[in-house]
C-alpha positions in Angstrom: 0.0 0.0 0.0 1.2 3.5 -0.8 2.2 5.1 2.4 0.8 8.5 1.3 -2.4 7.1 -0.3 -4.7 9.5 1.6 -2.2 12.3 2.4 0.0 13.2 -0.5 1.5 16.1 1.5 2.9 13.7 4.1 6.1 13.2 2.2 6.9 16.9 2.8 6.8 16.5 6.6 9.7 16.0 8.9 9.4 12.6 10.4 9.3 12.3 14.1 12.3 11.0 16.0 11.4 7.5 17.4 12.4 8.6 20.9 9.1 10.5 21.1 7.1 7.2 20.5 9.3 5.5 23.2 8.1 8.1 25.7 4.5 8.2 24.7 4.0 4.5 25.0 5.5 4.2 28.5 2.1 4.4 30.3 0.9 1.4 28.3 3.9 -0.7 29.4 3.8 0.6 33.0 0.2 -0.5 33.5 1.0 -3.9 32.2 4.1 -4.3 34.3 2.4 -3.0 37.4 -0.2 -5.8 37.1 2.0 -8.5 35.7 4.8 -8.2 38.2 4.0 -6.1 41.2 0.3 -7.1 41.7 0.9 -10.7 40.7 3.8 -11.0 43.2 1.8 -9.5 46.0 -1.2 -11.7 45.2 1.0 -14.8 45.3 2.6 -13.7 48.5 -0.9 -13.3 50.0 -1.7 -16.9 49.1 -4.0 -16.4 46.1 -3.8 -19.5 43.8 -1.9 -19.3 40.5 -4.9 -20.0 38.2 -7.0 -17.1 39.8 -4.0 -14.8 39.3 -3.7 -16.0 35.6 -7.4 -15.3 35.0 -6.9 -11.7 36.4 -4.0 -11.1 34.1 -6.0 -12.6 31.3 -8.7 -10.0 31.9 -6.3 -7.2 31.2 -6.1 -8.3 27.6 -9.8 -8.2 26.9 -10.0 -4.5 26.1 -7.0 -4.8 23.8 -8.3 -7.9 22.1 -11.5 -6.2 21.0 -10.2 -2.6 20.6 -10.6 -2.9 16.8 -14.3 -2.4 17.5 -13.8 1.1 18.8 -10.6 2.0 17.0 -12.5 3.8 14.2 -13.4 6.5 16.8 -9.7 7.5 16.8 -9.6 7.6 13.0 -13.0 9.3 12.3 -13.6 11.7 15.2 -11.3 13.7 17.4 -7.6 14.6 16.8 -5.2 11.9 17.7 -3.4 14.2 20.1 -6.7 15.0 21.9 -7.4 11.3 22.3 -3.9 10.8 23.7 -4.2 13.5 26.3 -7.5 12.2 27.7 -6.3 8.6 27.6 -3.0 9.6 29.3 -4.8 11.2 32.2 -7.3 8.4 32.7 -4.6 5.7 32.4 -2.6 7.4 35.1 -5.7 7.6 37.3 -6.3 3.9 36.7 -2.8 3.0 37.7 -3.0 5.1 40.9 -6.4 3.5 41.9 -5.1 0.0 41.2 -2.3 0.6 43.7 -4.8 1.6 46.3 -6.7 -1.8 46.3 -5.3 -4.5 48.6 -3.6 -7.3 46.6 -5.4 -10.0 48.5 -8.3 -12.4 48.0 -10.6 -9.8 49.4 -9.5 -7.2 47.0 -9.9 -9.3 43.8 -13.4 -8.1 42.8 -12.2 -4.4 42.7 -9.0 -5.4 41.1 -10.9 -7.1 38.3 -13.0 -4.0 37.7 -10.0 -1.7 37.7 -7.9 -4.0 35.5 -10.6 -4.0 32.8 -11.4 -0.3 33.1 -7.8 0.8 33.2 -6.9 -1.2 30.1 -9.7 0.5 28.1 -7.8 3.8 28.8 -4.4 2.4 27.9 -6.1 0.9 24.7 -7.1 4.4 23.6 -3.7 5.7 24.5 -2.0 3.0 22.3 -4.4 3.6 19.4 -3.5 7.3 19.3 0.2 6.7 19.5 0.2 3.9 16.9 -1.7 6.1 14.5 0.7 9.0 14.9 3.6 6.6 14.5 2.3 5.2 11.2 2.0 8.7 9.8 5.3 10.0 11.2 7.7 7.2 10.2 9.7 6.9 7.0 9.0 3.7 5.1 12.6 2.5 5.3 12.8 3.1 9.1 9.8 1.0 10.2 12.0 -1.4 12.1 13.9 1.4 13.8 10.8 3.1 15.0 9.2 -0.2 16.0 12.2 -0.9 18.1 12.1 2.4 20.0 8.3 2.1 20.3 8.5 -1.3 21.9 11.5 -0.2 24.0 9.2 2.3 25.6 6.5 -0.3 26.1 8.8 -2.9 27.7 10.9 -0.2 29.5 7.6 1.1 30.9 6.7 -2.5 32.0 10.1 -2.6 33.8 9.2 0.5 35.7 5.7 -0.8 36.5 7.1 -4.1 37.7 10.5 -3.3 39.1 10.3 0.2 40.5 6.7 -0.3 41.8 7.6 -3.6 43.5 10.7 -2.1 45.2 8.6 0.7 46.5 5.8 -1.7 47.6 8.3 -3.9 49.6 10.0 -0.9 51.2 7.2 1.4 52.3 4.3 1.3 54.7 2.1 3.3 52.3 0.5 0.7 49.9 -0.8 3.5 47.7 2.6 5.0 46.9 3.8 2.7 44.1 0.7 3.4 42.0 0.9 7.2 42.6 4.6 7.3 41.6 4.0 5.3 38.4 1.0 7.6 37.6 3.2 10.7 37.9 5.9 9.2 35.7 3.3 8.4 33.0 1.9 11.9 33.0 5.4 13.3 32.6 6.3 11.1 29.6 3.1 12.1 28.0 4.4 15.7 27.5 6.3 14.4 24.5 3.0 14.5 22.5 3.8 18.1 21.6 6.7 16.9 19.3 4.4 14.8 17.0 2.7 16.0 13.8 -1.1 15.6 13.7 -2.2 13.9 10.4 -5.0 15.3 8.4 -8.4 13.9 9.4 -10.3 11.5 7.1 -13.5 13.5 6.9 -12.4 16.6 5.0 -10.7 14.6 2.4 -13.9 12.8 1.6 -16.1 15.7 0.8 -15.6 15.3 -2.9 -17.1 11.8 -2.8 -20.6 13.3 -2.9 -21.3 15.3 -6.1 -21.4 19.0 -5.6 -20.5 21.2 -2.7 -23.6 20.2 -0.8 -21.7 17.3 0.8 -20.7 19.6 3.7 -24.4 20.1 4.5 -25.0 16.4 4.9 -23.0 15.1 7.9 -24.6 11.6 7.7 -23.3 11.2 4.1 -20.0 12.7 5.1 -19.6 10.1 7.9 -20.7 7.3 5.7 -18.0 8.2 3.2 -15.4 8.1 5.9 -16.6 4.7 7.2 -16.6 3.4 3.6 -13.1 4.6 3.1 -12.0 2.8 6.3 -13.6 -0.4 5.3 -12.1 -0.2 1.9 -8.7 0.4 3.5 -9.1 -2.7 5.7 -10.1 -4.8 2.7 -7.1 -3.7 0.7 -4.8 -4.8 3.5 -6.4 -8.1 4.2 -6.4 -9.2 0.6 -2.7 -8.5 0.1 -0.3 -11.3 0.8 1.7 -9.2 3.3 -1.6 -8.3 5.0 -3.0 -11.8 5.5 0.3 -13.3 6.5 0.6 -10.5 9.0 -2.9 -11.3 10.3 -2.0 -15.0 10.6 1.0 -14.1 12.8 -1.4 -12.4 15.2 -3.2 -15.6 15.9 -0.2 -17.8 16.3 1.6 -18.3 19.7 4.9 -17.0 18.4 7.0 -14.9 20.7 4.1 -14.2 23.0 6.3 -13.9 26.1 3.6 -15.4 28.2 6.0 -17.5 30.3 7.2 -14.3 31.8 4.1 -14.1 33.9 5.2 -17.3 35.6 8.6 -16.0 36.8 7.3 -14.1 39.8 5.2 -17.1 40.8 8.0 -19.7 41.0 10.7 -17.2 42.2 11.0 -18.9 45.6 11.7 -22.3 43.9 14.8 -20.7 42.4 15.7 -19.0 45.7 14.7 -15.5 44.5 13.5 -12.9 46.9 11.2 -9.9 46.3 14.2 -7.7 45.5 15.5 -10.4 43.0 12.1 -10.5 41.3 12.0 -6.7 41.1 15.5 -6.6 39.6 14.9 -9.4 37.0 11.3 -9.1 36.0 11.4 -5.3 36.6 14.4 -3.0 36.2 17.0 -5.2 34.6 14.6 -7.1 32.4 13.1 -3.8 31.3 16.5 -2.5 30.2 17.4 -5.7 28.4 14.0 -5.9 26.7 14.5 -2.3 25.5 17.9 -3.3 24.2 16.3 -6.3 22.5 13.8 -4.0 20.9 16.6 -1.8 19.5 18.5 -4.8 18.1 15.3 -6.4 16.8 14.3 -3.2 15.0 17.7 -2.9 13.4 17.6 -6.5 12.2 14.1 -6.1 10.8 15.2 -3.3 8.5 17.8 -5.6 7.0 15.8 -8.8 6.3 12.3 -10.1 5.7 10.4 -8.8 8.8 8.1 -11.9 9.0 11.0 -14.3 8.9 12.7 -12.2 11.6 9.7 -12.5 13.8 9.5 -16.3 13.4 13.3 -16.6 14.1 13.0 -14.7 17.3 10.0 -16.9 18.3 12.2 -20.0 18.0 14.9 -18.2 20.1 12.3 -17.5 22.8 11.2 -21.2 22.9 14.9 -22.3 23.2 15.3 -19.9 26.2 12.3 -21.4 28.0 13.4 -25.0 27.5 16.9 -24.2 28.7 15.5 -22.6 31.8 13.4 -25.7 32.5 16.5 -28.0 32.1 18.9 -25.8 34.1 19.5 -26.1 37.8 16.9 -24.2 39.8 19.1 -21.8 41.7 19.4 -18.0 41.9 22.1 -17.6 39.3 20.1 -19.5 36.7 17.0 -17.5 37.6 18.8 -14.3 36.8 20.4 -15.7 33.6 17.2 -17.0 32.0 14.7 -14.3 33.2 17.0 -11.7 31.8 17.7 -13.6 28.6 13.9 -14.2 28.2 13.4 -10.4 28.6 16.0 -9.6 25.9 14.3 -12.1 23.4 10.9 -10.6 24.3 12.3 -7.3 23.1 13.3 -8.9 19.8 9.8 -10.4 19.3 8.0 -7.2 20.2 10.0 -5.1 17.8 9.7 -7.5 14.9 5.9 -7.8 15.4 5.5 -4.1 15.4 7.7 -3.8 12.3 5.6 -6.4 10.5 2.4 -4.6 11.4 3.6 -1.1 10.3 4.8 -2.6 7.0 1.4 -4.2 6.4 -0.9 -1.4 7.3 0.6 1.7 5.6 -1.3 4.8 6.6 -5.0 5.6 5.9 -7.1 4.3 8.7 -3.9 3.6 10.7 -5.5 3.4 14.2 -8.1 0.9 13.0 -5.7 -1.3 11.0 -3.0 -1.3 13.7 -5.7 -2.1 16.3 -6.8 -5.2 14.4 -3.3 -6.5 14.3 -2.5 -5.6 17.9 -5.9 -6.8 19.2 -5.5 -10.2 17.6 -2.0 -10.5 18.8 -3.3 -10.3 22.4 -5.3 -13.5 21.8 -2.3 -15.9 22.0 -0.9 -13.9 24.9 -4.1 -14.4 26.8 -4.6 -18.1 26.0 -0.9 -18.9 26.4 -0.9 -17.2 29.8 -3.9 -19.4 31.0 -2.4 -22.6 29.5 1.0 -21.9 31.1 -0.7 -21.2 34.4 -2.6 -24.4 34.2 0.5 -26.6 33.4 2.4 -24.8 36.2 -0.3 -25.4 38.8 -0.8 -29.0 37.8 2.7 -30.2 37.0 5.2 -27.6 38.2 7.4 -24.9 36.8 9.2 -27.0 34.2 5.9 -28.0 32.7 4.8 -24.4 32.4 8.0 -23.4 30.6 8.1 -26.5 28.3 4.5 -26.0 27.3 5.2 -22.4 26.4 8.1 -23.5 24.2 6.4 -26.4 22.5 3.3 -24.5 21.5 5.5 -21.6 20.3 7.5 -23.9 18.0 4.3 -25.4 16.7 3.1 -21.9 15.8 6.4 -21.2 13.9 6.1 -24.4 11.9 2.5 -23.7 11.0 3.5 -20.2 9.8 6.2 -21.5 7.6 3.8 -24.1 6.0 1.2 -21.5 5.3 3.9 -19.1 3.9 5.3 -21.8 1.6 1.8 -22.7 0.3 0.8 -19.1 -0.2 4.0 -18.3 -2.1 3.5 -21.3 -4.4 -0.1 -20.2 -5.1 1.0 -16.6 -5.7 3.8 -17.7 -8.1 1.3 -19.9 -10.0 -1.1 -16.9 -10.3 1.6 -14.7 -11.7 2.6 -17.3 -14.2 -1.0 -17.7 -15.3 -1.3 -13.9 -15.7 1.9 -13.9 -17.9 0.5 -16.6 -20.1 -2.9 -15.0 -20.5 -1.6 -11.5 -20.6 -3.8 -10.3 -17.8 -3.2 -9.1 -14.3 -6.4 -10.5 -12.7 
């Protein structure tokens, strides 16, 4: 798809430095890390069973899994920057409130409500950032920007997990970790001023109704915009790059779901709360961010889909080696940090594949479809890994994550080979008949 299909003046713009997108997406990662590390650890410490905790973390993915249903609001209504400001404030409020609820069995009902509500806010935040990123990135720098973007996501997760857990374990004020995170998220949001707002869809569609009377018919005006969004989605889904990218979203490749188990079986490896904070939080966040940078660099120099599959295999290898290694503190540090680095590779490559597939146009809606669907394997893998861990122990949780991930990679390569064969035959037929179909 032409990256300037709807906005021919875009090429004259100065592209935004990817550092801006790193800062803007920090609240999204912070909310995830706060739940996935700090809240999970505190719930486990309070004696809540692993499957209940896994279901709670699974609930956090629901708003993101279905956000393609409300993503057109970002494309068709308000400015992206305005959506970001509102979502930034409500996301910070959600993080602060989540930290005020006791991480115990008694607090679970309110935790469930806040997890779902807070993730609706972070979903709108990510939609606005992703749309701005699609419009403000040069085509040959998609991997680089994807790397910085996911570095902010995973770095924010490190803050939400590591920093918040350290504060929680060293303060008598249980509300403090959430308030500190919320403040950081509001400050990083100030970077929104350095982005360029893309032109809205609606004004560009006025000429689709004959005559200048189009402006006097808002219902027709809106229908034209919706029709353009649907056409944009169809053009992506019917392209080979588009449907292979969509397939990747469903497959359990590089989901990183085993990372949710690390705080739960930390004691088995002799890891304390500070060790969990250092590995799943601060250090893992830094190495994940580094992995994003490296992954983005690699993705600009090879087929981005193959890079994603390659990184998925590397993640599976890491999980299996952790299961086979001695269960001691040194091995815990080694493999949790290695897993974090590989997660960064996977996140960056997925984002690069998505940006390459969607182009611009209805960027928020298209990106949301990819990212929403990508949360599906994260959710079901988290529940499956939690089940195997609870029934058969930590090694089973790790091996199940690896085995299902490898199966996903193999299925992807089979579908890729079949689709390439069919595509080549189609081109040969077109050359014989002298048509382009």
